[in-house]
C-alpha positions in Angstrom: 15.0 -9.2 -13.6 15.8 -9.6 -10.0 14.6 -12.8 -7.8 17.4 -14.9 -8.5 15.8 -15.0 -12.2 18.2 -15.6 -14.9 18.0 -15.0 -19.2 18.8 -17.5 -21.3 19.2 -17.4 -25.1 18.4 -20.7 -27.3 19.6 -20.5 -31.1 18.8 -23.4 -33.5 20.5 -24.0 -36.9 19.2 -26.7 -39.3 19.6 -28.6 -42.4 16.3 -30.2 -44.6 15.5 -30.7 -47.5 17.5 -31.8 -50.8 17.9 -28.2 -51.5 20.1 -28.2 -47.7 17.9 -25.5 -47.2 19.1 -23.9 -43.4 16.6 -22.8 -40.8 17.9 -21.0 -37.8 15.9 -19.6 -35.0 16.4 -18.0 -31.8 14.6 -17.8 -27.9 15.2 -16.2 -25.4 13.1 -16.4 -22.1 13.6 -16.1 -18.1 13.8 -19.2 -15.7 12.6 -19.3 -11.7 14.6 -20.9 -10.3 11.6 -22.3 -8.5 13.4 -24.1 -5.7 14.6 -21.0 -4.1 11.4 -19.0 -5.2 8.9 -21.6 -4.9 7.8 -20.3 -1.7 7.2 -17.4 -2.7 4.4 -18.3 -5.2 2.8 -20.9 -2.7 2.7 -17.5 0.6 0.9 -15.4 -2.1 -1.8 -18.9 -2.9 -2.3 -19.0 0.5 -3.2 -15.6 1.3 -5.0 -15.4 -1.9 -7.3 -18.2 -0.4 -7.2 -17.0 3.2 -9.0 -13.8 1.8 -11.4 -15.3 0.1 -12.3 -17.8 2.8 -12.6 -14.6 5.6 -14.0 -12.5 2.7 -17.0 -12.4 4.9 -15.5 -12.0 8.3 -13.2 -9.0 6.5 -16.5 -7.6 5.4 -18.6 -7.6 8.8 -15.6 -6.7 10.6 -15.0 -3.3 8.3 -18.7 -2.6 8.8 -18.3 -3.0 12.5 -15.6 0.0 12.4 -17.0 2.4 9.4 -20.3 2.4 11.9 -19.3 1.3 15.8 -21.9 -1.4 15.6 -22.8 -4.5 14.7 -23.5 -6.3 11.4 -26.9 -7.4 11.0 -27.3 -10.5 11.0 -28.2 -11.3 7.3 -25.2 -8.7 6.6 -23.0 -10.6 4.3 
């Protein structure tokens, strides 16, 4: 998977009941080391928040680039 993540396998074998029935379960999962990779998630969250915050300015700038005129005051 890359990015320093590792795949782990967990197995459980248990006996229960009077008849000593056996339960076996296996699960596989990916673990991402948050201390070394967490900055990427934080960077993505901050970038998305910045784009949402500045969305109006981006639209106004795109209007100016597209038409060559300043956007009207009520342009959103």
